[in-house]
All heavy atoms as TSV, in Angstrom:
chain	resi	resn	atom	element	x	y	z
A	1	MET	N	N	98.053	93.289	77.916
A	1	MET	CA	C	97.731	93.627	79.289
A	1	MET	C	C	97.069	95.001	79.289
A	1	MET	O	O	97.519	95.925	78.632
A	1	MET	CB	C	99.017	93.641	80.117
A	1	MET	CG	C	98.761	93.840	81.565
A	1	MET	SD	S	100.221	93.746	82.656
A	1	MET	CE	C	101.143	92.392	82.026
A	2	SER	N	N	96.020	95.126	80.040
A	2	SER	CA	C	95.282	96.393	80.098
A	2	SER	C	C	96.039	97.419	80.952
A	2	SER	O	O	96.957	97.077	81.695
A	2	SER	CB	C	93.892	96.163	80.685
A	2	SER	OG	O	93.985	95.927	82.082
A	3	ASN	N	N	95.616	98.667	80.832
A	3	ASN	CA	C	96.215	99.724	81.655
A	3	ASN	C	C	95.999	99.449	83.138
A	3	ASN	O	O	96.887	99.693	83.958
A	3	ASN	CB	C	95.627	101.083	81.288
A	3	ASN	CG	C	96.129	101.587	79.964
A	3	ASN	OD1	O	97.165	101.156	79.469
A	3	ASN	ND2	N	95.395	102.507	79.376
A	4	ALA	N	N	94.817	98.955	83.493
A	4	ALA	CA	C	94.524	98.661	84.895
A	4	ALA	C	C	95.442	97.561	85.420
A	4	ALA	O	O	95.909	97.629	86.559
A	4	ALA	CB	C	93.065	98.239	85.062
A	5	GLN	N	N	95.715	96.564	84.600
A	5	GLN	CA	C	96.607	95.481	85.023
A	5	GLN	C	C	98.038	95.971	85.175
A	5	GLN	O	O	98.721	95.629	86.138
A	5	GLN	CB	C	96.530	94.325	84.032
A	5	GLN	CG	C	95.214	93.600	84.087
A	5	GLN	CD	C	95.068	92.575	82.979
A	5	GLN	OE1	O	95.648	92.727	81.900
A	5	GLN	NE2	N	94.297	91.536	83.245
A	6	THR	N	N	98.475	96.783	84.232
A	6	THR	CA	C	99.833	97.335	84.315
A	6	THR	C	C	99.988	98.193	85.563
A	6	THR	O	O	100.964	98.071	86.304
A	6	THR	CB	C	100.149	98.172	83.064
A	6	THR	OG1	O	100.036	97.325	81.914
A	6	THR	CG2	C	101.543	98.762	83.126
A	7	ARG	N	N	99.005	99.052	85.815
A	7	ARG	CA	C	99.035	99.909	86.991
A	7	ARG	C	C	99.014	99.070	88.272
A	7	ARG	O	O	99.754	99.345	89.219
A	7	ARG	CB	C	97.864	100.882	86.968
A	7	ARG	CG	C	97.894	101.898	88.079
A	7	ARG	CD	C	96.782	102.944	87.994
A	7	ARG	NE	N	95.471	102.394	87.719
A	7	ARG	CZ	C	94.829	102.478	86.552
A	7	ARG	NH1	N	95.364	103.098	85.532
A	7	ARG	NH2	N	93.628	101.944	86.392
A	8	ALA	N	N	98.194	98.028	88.290
A	8	ALA	CA	C	98.109	97.165	89.474
A	8	ALA	C	C	99.440	96.475	89.747
A	8	ALA	O	O	99.881	96.388	90.895
A	8	ALA	CB	C	96.997	96.133	89.296
A	9	LYS	N	N	100.088	96.000	88.690
A	9	LYS	CA	C	101.392	95.338	88.868
A	9	LYS	C	C	102.442	96.318	89.381
A	9	LYS	O	O	103.237	95.982	90.260
A	9	LYS	CB	C	101.857	94.711	87.556
A	9	LYS	CG	C	101.099	93.434	87.206
A	9	LYS	CD	C	101.572	92.859	85.899
A	9	LYS	CE	C	102.977	92.346	86.027
A	9	LYS	NZ	N	103.431	91.626	84.824
A	10	LEU	N	N	102.446	97.526	88.839
A	10	LEU	CA	C	103.409	98.529	89.303
A	10	LEU	C	C	103.160	98.906	90.761
A	10	LEU	O	O	104.108	99.018	91.554
A	10	LEU	CB	C	103.344	99.772	88.418
A	10	LEU	CG	C	103.935	99.611	87.020
A	10	LEU	CD1	C	103.637	100.843	86.182
A	10	LEU	CD2	C	105.424	99.349	87.087
A	11	ASN	N	N	101.891	99.091	91.123
A	11	ASN	CA	C	101.568	99.421	92.508
A	11	ASN	C	C	101.961	98.293	93.453
A	11	ASN	O	O	102.412	98.535	94.579
A	11	ASN	CB	C	100.090	99.759	92.656
A	11	ASN	CG	C	99.761	101.122	92.105
A	11	ASN	OD1	O	100.637	101.970	91.934
A	11	ASN	ND2	N	98.496	101.347	91.795
A	12	TRP	N	N	101.800	97.053	93.013
A	12	TRP	CA	C	102.192	95.898	93.821
A	12	TRP	C	C	103.703	95.915	94.055
A	12	TRP	O	O	104.173	95.703	95.177
A	12	TRP	CB	C	101.756	94.610	93.138
A	12	TRP	CG	C	102.228	93.390	93.845
A	12	TRP	CD1	C	103.184	92.517	93.432
A	12	TRP	CD2	C	101.778	92.896	95.115
A	12	TRP	NE1	N	103.358	91.533	94.363
A	12	TRP	CE2	C	102.506	91.739	95.393
A	12	TRP	CE3	C	100.826	93.342	96.019
A	12	TRP	CZ2	C	102.307	91.015	96.567
A	12	TRP	CZ3	C	100.634	92.620	97.181
A	12	TRP	CH2	C	101.371	91.469	97.449
A	13	GLU	N	N	104.462	96.174	93.000
A	13	GLU	CA	C	105.919	96.223	93.129
A	13	GLU	C	C	106.355	97.325	94.086
A	13	GLU	O	O	107.241	97.124	94.919
A	13	GLU	CB	C	106.583	96.422	91.756
A	13	GLU	CG	C	106.455	95.229	90.837
A	13	GLU	CD	C	107.156	93.993	91.365
A	13	GLU	OE1	O	108.205	94.119	92.030
A	13	GLU	OE2	O	106.650	92.890	91.106
A	14	VAL	N	N	105.734	98.489	93.980
A	14	VAL	CA	C	106.065	99.604	94.872
A	14	VAL	C	C	105.728	99.238	96.318
A	14	VAL	O	O	106.519	99.481	97.237
A	14	VAL	CB	C	105.321	100.885	94.444
A	14	VAL	CG1	C	105.412	101.964	95.511
A	14	VAL	CG2	C	105.864	101.387	93.123
A	15	ALA	N	N	104.561	98.643	96.524
A	15	ALA	CA	C	104.141	98.272	97.876
A	15	ALA	C	C	105.086	97.240	98.483
A	15	ALA	O	O	105.463	97.350	99.660
A	15	ALA	CB	C	102.708	97.732	97.858
A	16	CYS	N	N	105.484	96.258	97.684
A	16	CYS	CA	C	106.408	95.224	98.185
A	16	CYS	C	C	107.770	95.824	98.515
A	16	CYS	O	O	108.381	95.473	99.530
A	16	CYS	CB	C	106.557	94.102	97.169
A	16	CYS	SG	S	105.096	93.071	97.035
A	17	GLU	N	N	108.230	96.730	97.668
A	17	GLU	CA	C	109.511	97.382	97.926
A	17	GLU	C	C	109.448	98.217	99.200
A	17	GLU	O	O	110.380	98.217	100.007
A	17	GLU	CB	C	109.904	98.245	96.732
A	17	GLU	CG	C	111.315	98.746	96.783
A	17	GLU	CD	C	112.363	97.657	96.765
A	17	GLU	OE1	O	112.094	96.555	96.237
A	17	GLU	OE2	O	113.460	97.895	97.296
A	18	ARG	N	N	108.350	98.914	99.397
A	18	ARG	CA	C	108.184	99.711	100.616
A	18	ARG	C	C	108.191	98.823	101.851
A	18	ARG	O	O	108.840	99.132	102.860
A	18	ARG	CB	C	106.870	100.492	100.532
A	18	ARG	CG	C	106.414	101.139	101.807
A	18	ARG	CD	C	107.014	102.517	102.004
A	18	ARG	NE	N	106.576	103.134	103.231
A	18	ARG	CZ	C	105.476	103.865	103.361
A	18	ARG	NH1	N	104.701	104.090	102.337
A	18	ARG	NH2	N	105.171	104.388	104.521
A	19	LEU	N	N	107.471	97.710	101.790
A	19	LEU	CA	C	107.450	96.784	102.920
A	19	LEU	C	C	108.834	96.191	103.159
A	19	LEU	O	O	109.303	96.121	104.292
A	19	LEU	CB	C	106.420	95.677	102.694
A	19	LEU	CG	C	106.281	94.661	103.822
A	19	LEU	CD1	C	105.869	95.341	105.132
A	19	LEU	CD2	C	105.292	93.583	103.429
A	20	ARG	N	N	109.503	95.786	102.098
A	20	ARG	CA	C	110.842	95.220	102.221
A	20	ARG	C	C	111.796	96.243	102.868
A	20	ARG	O	O	112.561	95.912	103.772
A	20	ARG	CB	C	111.358	94.797	100.843
A	20	ARG	CG	C	112.646	94.061	100.846
A	20	ARG	CD	C	113.097	93.516	99.487
A	20	ARG	NE	N	112.404	93.987	98.314
A	20	ARG	CZ	C	111.392	93.354	97.706
A	20	ARG	NH1	N	110.940	92.212	98.196
A	20	ARG	NH2	N	110.823	93.854	96.630
A	21	PHE	N	N	111.740	97.477	102.413
A	21	PHE	CA	C	112.581	98.526	102.976
A	21	PHE	C	C	112.263	98.743	104.449
A	21	PHE	O	O	113.152	98.949	105.269
A	21	PHE	CB	C	112.391	99.832	102.193
A	21	PHE	CG	C	113.202	100.968	102.729
A	21	PHE	CD1	C	114.545	101.085	102.415
A	21	PHE	CD2	C	112.629	101.917	103.562
A	21	PHE	CE1	C	115.303	102.133	102.910
A	21	PHE	CE2	C	113.373	102.973	104.060
A	21	PHE	CZ	C	114.718	103.077	103.734
A	22	THR	N	N	110.971	98.701	104.792
A	22	THR	CA	C	110.564	98.918	106.179
A	22	THR	C	C	111.036	97.783	107.081
A	22	THR	O	O	111.483	98.022	108.202
A	22	THR	CB	C	109.028	99.053	106.268
A	22	THR	OG1	O	108.622	100.141	105.433
A	22	THR	CG2	C	108.569	99.324	107.687
A	23	LEU	N	N	110.961	96.555	106.580
A	23	LEU	CA	C	111.359	95.404	107.390
A	23	LEU	C	C	112.864	95.196	107.440
A	23	LEU	O	O	113.392	94.682	108.431
A	23	LEU	CB	C	110.691	94.136	106.845
A	23	LEU	CG	C	109.173	94.085	106.975
A	23	LEU	CD1	C	108.638	92.850	106.271
A	23	LEU	CD2	C	108.747	94.118	108.434
A	24	GLU	N	N	113.559	95.560	106.380
A	24	GLU	CA	C	115.004	95.326	106.289
A	24	GLU	C	C	115.710	96.652	106.027
A	24	GLU	O	O	116.217	96.891	104.929
A	24	GLU	CB	C	115.305	94.336	105.165
A	24	GLU	CG	C	114.635	93.010	105.350
A	24	GLU	CD	C	114.768	92.116	104.130
A	24	GLU	OE1	O	115.433	92.503	103.152
A	24	GLU	OE2	O	114.186	91.031	104.164
A	25	ARG	N	N	115.734	97.481	107.029
A	25	ARG	CA	C	116.347	98.798	106.878
A	25	ARG	C	C	117.794	98.653	106.416
A	25	ARG	O	O	118.543	97.866	106.967
A	25	ARG	CB	C	116.312	99.546	108.204
A	25	ARG	CG	C	114.920	99.710	108.802
A	25	ARG	CD	C	114.115	100.641	108.004
A	25	ARG	NE	N	114.559	101.983	108.303
A	25	ARG	CZ	C	113.794	103.029	108.261
A	25	ARG	NH1	N	112.542	102.904	107.913
A	25	ARG	NH2	N	114.261	104.210	108.547
A	26	PRO	N	N	118.193	99.401	105.399
A	26	PRO	CA	C	119.552	99.277	104.886
A	26	PRO	C	C	120.623	99.650	105.907
A	26	PRO	O	O	121.708	99.110	105.881
A	26	PRO	CB	C	119.595	100.238	103.702
A	26	PRO	CG	C	118.323	100.966	103.682
A	26	PRO	CD	C	117.400	100.354	104.669
A	27	ASP	N	N	120.307	100.533	106.816
A	27	ASP	CA	C	121.298	100.939	107.809
A	27	ASP	C	C	121.301	100.036	109.040
A	27	ASP	O	O	122.017	100.295	109.994
A	27	ASP	CB	C	121.092	102.397	108.212
A	27	ASP	CG	C	119.713	102.644	108.802
A	27	ASP	OD1	O	118.923	101.690	108.932
A	27	ASP	OD2	O	119.436	103.809	109.139
A	28	GLY	N	N	120.465	98.993	109.021
A	28	GLY	CA	C	120.402	98.058	110.129
A	28	GLY	C	C	119.506	98.507	111.276
A	28	GLY	O	O	119.330	97.781	112.240
A	29	ALA	N	N	118.940	99.686	111.180
A	29	ALA	CA	C	118.059	100.186	112.232
A	29	ALA	C	C	116.724	99.446	112.196
A	29	ALA	O	O	116.295	98.984	111.140
A	29	ALA	CB	C	117.825	101.684	112.060
A	30	ASP	N	N	116.095	99.340	113.335
A	30	ASP	CA	C	114.778	98.717	113.397
A	30	ASP	C	C	113.754	99.611	112.714
A	30	ASP	O	O	113.877	100.832	112.700
A	30	ASP	CB	C	114.341	98.483	114.842
A	30	ASP	CG	C	115.146	97.376	115.511
A	30	ASP	OD1	O	115.661	96.506	114.777
A	30	ASP	OD2	O	115.259	97.393	116.742
A	31	ALA	N	N	112.731	98.987	112.167
A	31	ALA	CA	C	111.641	99.732	111.537
A	31	ALA	C	C	110.915	100.553	112.593
A	31	ALA	O	O	110.754	100.115	113.732
A	31	ALA	CB	C	110.675	98.777	110.862
A	32	GLN	N	N	110.512	101.726	112.215
A	32	GLN	CA	C	109.716	102.558	113.109
A	32	GLN	C	C	108.343	101.927	113.261
A	32	GLN	O	O	107.773	101.439	112.293
A	32	GLN	CB	C	109.577	103.965	112.534
A	32	GLN	CG	C	110.880	104.692	112.385
A	32	GLN	CD	C	111.485	105.061	113.734
A	32	GLN	OE1	O	110.771	105.391	114.667
A	32	GLN	NE2	N	112.788	104.980	113.820
A	33	ALA	N	N	107.801	101.953	114.438
A	33	ALA	CA	C	106.493	101.350	114.704
A	33	ALA	C	C	105.414	101.952	113.810
A	33	ALA	O	O	104.514	101.254	113.354
A	33	ALA	CB	C	106.129	101.511	116.173
A	34	ALA	N	N	105.509	103.232	113.519
A	34	ALA	CA	C	104.488	103.891	112.701
A	34	ALA	C	C	104.613	103.515	111.227
A	34	ALA	O	O	103.646	103.640	110.479
A	34	ALA	CB	C	104.597	105.403	112.862
A	35	GLU	N	N	105.777	103.063	110.789
A	35	GLU	CA	C	105.989	102.738	109.384
A	35	GLU	C	C	105.377	101.392	108.990
A	35	GLU	O	O	104.933	101.229	107.857
A	35	GLU	CB	C	107.479	102.719	109.062
A	35	GLU	CG	C	108.128	104.080	109.151
A	35	GLU	CD	C	109.622	104.019	108.907
A	35	GLU	OE1	O	110.119	102.975	108.455
A	35	GLU	OE2	O	110.291	105.021	109.176
A	36	LEU	N	N	105.364	100.446	109.895
A	36	LEU	CA	C	104.847	99.115	109.565
A	36	LEU	C	C	103.376	99.114	109.194
A	36	LEU	O	O	103.013	98.556	108.153
A	36	LEU	CB	C	105.117	98.133	110.701
A	36	LEU	CG	C	106.519	97.554	110.720
A	36	LEU	CD1	C	106.746	96.747	111.995
A	36	LEU	CD2	C	106.771	96.706	109.504
A	37	PRO	N	N	102.488	99.704	109.980
A	37	PRO	CA	C	101.076	99.703	109.589
A	37	PRO	C	C	100.850	100.358	108.225
A	37	PRO	O	O	100.037	99.880	107.430
A	37	PRO	CB	C	100.378	100.480	110.702
A	37	PRO	CG	C	101.267	100.350	111.883
A	37	PRO	CD	C	102.658	100.304	111.318
A	38	ALA	N	N	101.556	101.431	107.943
A	38	ALA	CA	C	101.401	102.103	106.654
A	38	ALA	C	C	101.882	101.207	105.519
A	38	ALA	O	O	101.245	101.134	104.459
A	38	ALA	CB	C	102.168	103.423	106.650
A	39	ALA	N	N	102.981	100.508	105.721
A	39	ALA	CA	C	103.500	99.603	104.692
A	39	ALA	C	C	102.547	98.432	104.471
A	39	ALA	O	O	102.288	98.035	103.324
A	39	ALA	CB	C	104.888	99.095	105.082
A	40	PHE	N	N	102.013	97.872	105.550
A	40	PHE	CA	C	101.055	96.770	105.414
A	40	PHE	C	C	99.793	97.225	104.697
A	40	PHE	O	O	99.239	96.498	103.869
A	40	PHE	CB	C	100.692	96.175	106.780
A	40	PHE	CG	C	101.781	95.339	107.384
A	40	PHE	CD1	C	102.118	95.480	108.714
A	40	PHE	CD2	C	102.477	94.405	106.637
A	40	PHE	CE1	C	103.121	94.710	109.291
A	40	PHE	CE2	C	103.483	93.630	107.192
A	40	PHE	CZ	C	103.808	93.790	108.525
A	41	GLU	N	N	99.316	98.415	105.008
A	41	GLU	CA	C	98.113	98.927	104.353
A	41	GLU	C	C	98.361	99.146	102.863
A	41	GLU	O	O	97.493	98.864	102.031
A	41	GLU	CB	C	97.643	100.226	105.015
A	41	GLU	CG	C	96.349	100.752	104.459
A	41	GLU	CD	C	95.191	99.777	104.586
A	41	GLU	OE1	O	95.132	99.000	105.559
A	41	GLU	OE2	O	94.323	99.790	103.685
A	42	LEU	N	N	99.533	99.620	102.511
A	42	LEU	CA	C	99.884	99.805	101.109
A	42	LEU	C	C	99.864	98.458	100.370
A	42	LEU	O	O	99.346	98.360	99.256
A	42	LEU	CB	C	101.257	100.460	101.004
A	42	LEU	CG	C	101.679	100.994	99.651
A	42	LEU	CD1	C	100.732	102.072	99.157
A	42	LEU	CD2	C	103.100	101.534	99.735
A	43	VAL	N	N	100.385	97.417	101.009
A	43	VAL	CA	C	100.376	96.081	100.410
A	43	VAL	C	C	98.945	95.569	100.269
A	43	VAL	O	O	98.574	95.013	99.231
A	43	VAL	CB	C	101.247	95.100	101.232
A	43	VAL	CG1	C	101.036	93.661	100.794
A	43	VAL	CG2	C	102.719	95.478	101.114
A	44	ARG	N	N	98.124	95.746	101.301
A	44	ARG	CA	C	96.719	95.308	101.228
A	44	ARG	C	C	95.988	95.990	100.077
A	44	ARG	O	O	95.270	95.352	99.310
A	44	ARG	CB	C	95.990	95.634	102.531
A	44	ARG	CG	C	96.132	94.608	103.595
A	44	ARG	CD	C	95.214	94.923	104.778
A	44	ARG	NE	N	95.833	94.428	105.979
A	44	ARG	CZ	C	96.558	95.154	106.828
A	44	ARG	NH1	N	96.708	96.435	106.649
A	44	ARG	NH2	N	97.104	94.598	107.883
A	45	THR	N	N	96.172	97.288	99.956
A	45	THR	CA	C	95.511	98.046	98.900
A	45	THR	C	C	95.984	97.584	97.526
A	45	THR	O	O	95.183	97.400	96.604
A	45	THR	CB	C	95.776	99.554	99.080
A	45	THR	OG1	O	95.282	99.950	100.356
A	45	THR	CG2	C	95.111	100.365	97.995
A	46	ALA	N	N	97.283	97.366	97.387
A	46	ALA	CA	C	97.834	96.909	96.113
A	46	ALA	C	C	97.326	95.512	95.766
A	46	ALA	O	O	97.041	95.219	94.595
A	46	ALA	CB	C	99.363	96.933	96.152
A	47	LEU	N	N	97.200	94.641	96.760
A	47	LEU	CA	C	96.688	93.293	96.509
A	47	LEU	C	C	95.233	93.345	96.053
A	47	LEU	O	O	94.838	92.639	95.116
A	47	LEU	CB	C	96.817	92.430	97.761
A	47	LEU	CG	C	96.366	90.981	97.634
A	47	LEU	CD1	C	97.100	90.271	96.505
A	47	LEU	CD2	C	96.571	90.256	98.942
A	48	GLU	N	N	94.440	94.191	96.668
A	48	GLU	CA	C	93.047	94.339	96.239
A	48	GLU	C	C	92.973	94.847	94.804
A	48	GLU	O	O	92.145	94.386	94.009
A	48	GLU	CB	C	92.302	95.293	97.176
A	48	GLU	CG	C	92.038	94.706	98.545
A	48	GLU	CD	C	91.468	95.717	99.520
A	48	GLU	OE1	O	91.192	96.861	99.112
A	48	GLU	OE2	O	91.312	95.350	100.693
A	49	GLU	N	N	93.862	95.759	94.454
A	49	GLU	CA	C	93.892	96.270	93.083
A	49	GLU	C	C	94.274	95.168	92.099
A	49	GLU	O	O	93.704	95.063	91.012
A	49	GLU	CB	C	94.866	97.443	92.988
A	49	GLU	CG	C	94.819	98.150	91.667
A	49	GLU	CD	C	95.718	99.370	91.611
A	49	GLU	OE1	O	96.349	99.732	92.616
A	49	GLU	OE2	O	95.775	99.968	90.521
A	50	LEU	N	N	95.225	94.303	92.491
A	50	LEU	CA	C	95.588	93.163	91.640
A	50	LEU	C	C	94.407	92.220	91.457
A	50	LEU	O	O	94.148	91.747	90.347
A	50	LEU	CB	C	96.751	92.379	92.259
A	50	LEU	CG	C	98.151	92.907	92.043
A	50	LEU	CD1	C	99.144	92.085	92.856
A	50	LEU	CD2	C	98.518	92.891	90.574
A	51	GLN	N	N	93.688	91.955	92.538
A	51	GLN	CA	C	92.525	91.072	92.452
A	51	GLN	C	C	91.486	91.629	91.496
A	51	GLN	O	O	90.896	90.896	90.716
A	51	GLN	CB	C	91.910	90.854	93.835
A	51	GLN	CG	C	92.737	89.960	94.727
A	51	GLN	CD	C	92.144	89.847	96.111
A	51	GLN	OE1	O	91.791	90.859	96.731
A	51	GLN	NE2	N	92.058	88.645	96.615
A	52	GLN	N	N	91.264	92.923	91.548
A	52	GLN	CA	C	90.287	93.533	90.649
A	52	GLN	C	C	90.776	93.513	89.206
A	52	GLN	O	O	90.002	93.266	88.281
A	52	GLN	CB	C	89.999	94.969	91.080
A	52	GLN	CG	C	89.220	95.046	92.367
A	52	GLN	CD	C	89.035	96.477	92.842
A	52	GLN	OE1	O	89.537	97.412	92.242
A	52	GLN	NE2	N	88.307	96.642	93.932
A	53	ALA	N	N	92.051	93.778	89.000
A	53	ALA	CA	C	92.593	93.873	87.642
A	53	ALA	C	C	92.732	92.513	86.967
A	53	ALA	O	O	92.575	92.404	85.749
A	53	ALA	CB	C	93.952	94.569	87.668
A	54	PHE	N	N	93.029	91.467	87.743
A	54	PHE	CA	C	93.277	90.155	87.166
A	54	PHE	C	C	92.232	89.113	87.523
A	54	PHE	O	O	92.312	87.978	87.075
A	54	PHE	CB	C	94.661	89.639	87.606
A	54	PHE	CG	C	95.796	90.366	86.969
A	54	PHE	CD1	C	96.382	91.445	87.606
A	54	PHE	CD2	C	96.269	89.998	85.731
A	54	PHE	CE1	C	97.435	92.128	87.027
A	54	PHE	CE2	C	97.322	90.668	85.136
A	54	PHE	CZ	C	97.906	91.741	85.784
A	55	GLY	N	N	91.242	89.490	88.322
A	55	GLY	CA	C	90.225	88.549	88.760
A	55	GLY	C	C	89.328	88.095	87.624
A	55	GLY	O	O	89.446	88.557	86.484
A	56	PRO	N	N	88.401	87.203	87.927
A	56	PRO	CA	C	87.538	86.629	86.882
A	56	PRO	C	C	86.672	87.643	86.155
A	56	PRO	O	O	86.306	87.433	85.004
A	56	PRO	CB	C	86.677	85.619	87.646
A	56	PRO	CG	C	86.826	85.946	89.082
A	56	PRO	CD	C	88.117	86.686	89.243
A	57	ASP	N	N	86.348	88.749	86.786
A	57	ASP	CA	C	85.512	89.759	86.133
A	57	ASP	C	C	86.327	90.779	85.347
A	57	ASP	O	O	85.758	91.624	84.660
A	57	ASP	CB	C	84.657	90.496	87.165
A	57	ASP	CG	C	83.621	89.589	87.788
A	57	ASP	OD1	O	83.222	88.601	87.134
A	57	ASP	OD2	O	83.218	89.853	88.934
A	58	ALA	N	N	87.654	90.713	85.425
A	58	ALA	CA	C	88.499	91.714	84.770
A	58	ALA	C	C	88.344	91.687	83.255
A	58	ALA	O	O	88.249	92.728	82.615
A	58	ALA	CB	C	89.958	91.501	85.149
A	59	ALA	N	N	88.300	90.503	82.667
A	59	ALA	CA	C	88.168	90.401	81.202
A	59	ALA	C	C	86.840	90.987	80.736
A	59	ALA	O	O	86.774	91.680	79.725
A	59	ALA	CB	C	88.295	88.952	80.760
A	60	ARG	N	N	85.806	90.753	81.483
A	60	ARG	CA	C	84.492	91.285	81.129
A	60	ARG	C	C	84.492	92.812	81.204
A	60	ARG	O	O	83.990	93.488	80.327
A	60	ARG	CB	C	83.441	90.686	82.066
A	60	ARG	CG	C	82.033	90.944	81.641
A	60	ARG	CD	C	81.009	90.217	82.494
A	60	ARG	NE	N	81.531	89.802	83.779
A	60	ARG	CZ	C	81.442	88.564	84.255
A	60	ARG	NH1	N	80.824	87.631	83.567
A	60	ARG	NH2	N	81.927	88.248	85.422
A	61	ARG	N	N	85.101	93.362	82.248
A	61	ARG	CA	C	85.174	94.817	82.384
A	61	ARG	C	C	86.026	95.444	81.300
A	61	ARG	O	O	85.739	96.541	80.826
A	61	ARG	CB	C	85.783	95.192	83.744
A	61	ARG	CG	C	84.828	95.109	84.907
A	61	ARG	CD	C	85.413	95.772	86.129
A	61	ARG	NE	N	86.762	95.311	86.447
A	61	ARG	CZ	C	87.047	94.264	87.229
A	61	ARG	NH1	N	86.089	93.571	87.772
A	61	ARG	NH2	N	88.293	93.923	87.477
A	62	ASP	N	N	87.070	94.753	80.870
A	62	ASP	CA	C	87.971	95.287	79.858
A	62	ASP	C	C	87.441	95.077	78.441
A	62	ASP	O	O	88.065	95.518	77.486
A	62	ASP	CB	C	89.359	94.630	79.967
A	62	ASP	CG	C	90.090	95.056	81.241
A	62	ASP	OD1	O	89.710	96.092	81.810
A	62	ASP	OD2	O	91.022	94.351	81.648
A	63	GLY	N	N	86.305	94.393	78.331
A	63	GLY	CA	C	85.720	94.162	77.012
A	63	GLY	C	C	86.494	93.185	76.158
A	63	GLY	O	O	86.489	93.261	74.941
A	64	LYS	N	N	87.187	92.238	76.797
A	64	LYS	CA	C	87.967	91.259	76.051
A	64	LYS	C	C	87.034	90.258	75.380
A	64	LYS	O	O	86.027	89.861	75.941
A	64	LYS	CB	C	88.904	90.496	76.992
A	64	LYS	CG	C	89.837	91.387	77.741
A	64	LYS	CD	C	91.218	91.257	77.229
A	64	LYS	CE	C	92.063	92.272	77.981
A	64	LYS	NZ	N	93.394	92.114	77.963
A	65	PRO	N	N	87.385	89.821	74.170
A	65	PRO	CA	C	86.570	88.822	73.485
A	65	PRO	C	C	86.539	87.511	74.272
A	65	PRO	O	O	87.532	87.153	74.894
A	65	PRO	CB	C	87.281	88.625	72.146
A	65	PRO	CG	C	88.265	89.723	72.027
A	65	PRO	CD	C	88.501	90.268	73.404
A	66	GLY	N	N	85.436	86.845	74.212
A	66	GLY	CA	C	85.291	85.546	74.867
A	66	GLY	C	C	84.891	85.645	76.322
A	66	GLY	O	O	84.665	84.648	76.964
A	67	ALA	N	N	84.858	86.833	76.869
A	67	ALA	CA	C	84.422	86.989	78.251
A	67	ALA	C	C	82.909	86.999	78.290
A	67	ALA	O	O	82.260	87.613	77.474
A	67	ALA	CB	C	84.976	88.291	78.846
A	68	SER	N	N	82.359	86.294	79.268
A	68	SER	CA	C	80.890	86.249	79.336
A	68	SER	C	C	80.349	87.226	80.329
A	68	SER	O	O	80.988	87.758	81.129
A	68	SER	CB	C	80.422	84.858	79.681
A	68	SER	OG	O	81.169	84.296	80.723
């Protein structure tokens, strides 16, 4: 796995954890209205990074053998 893929996976995990924490507050309190958009944006950004790291052009960018 390339560094970009590893970083993308870690960022995805962090983004999902942030969203989960925002939606399911441990103390039972409702999520703050300002926290949800930020959490969703973090997930969107992380998903785009995953698409770039694992998409069809990723092997070509990483110089992997057999990529056209």
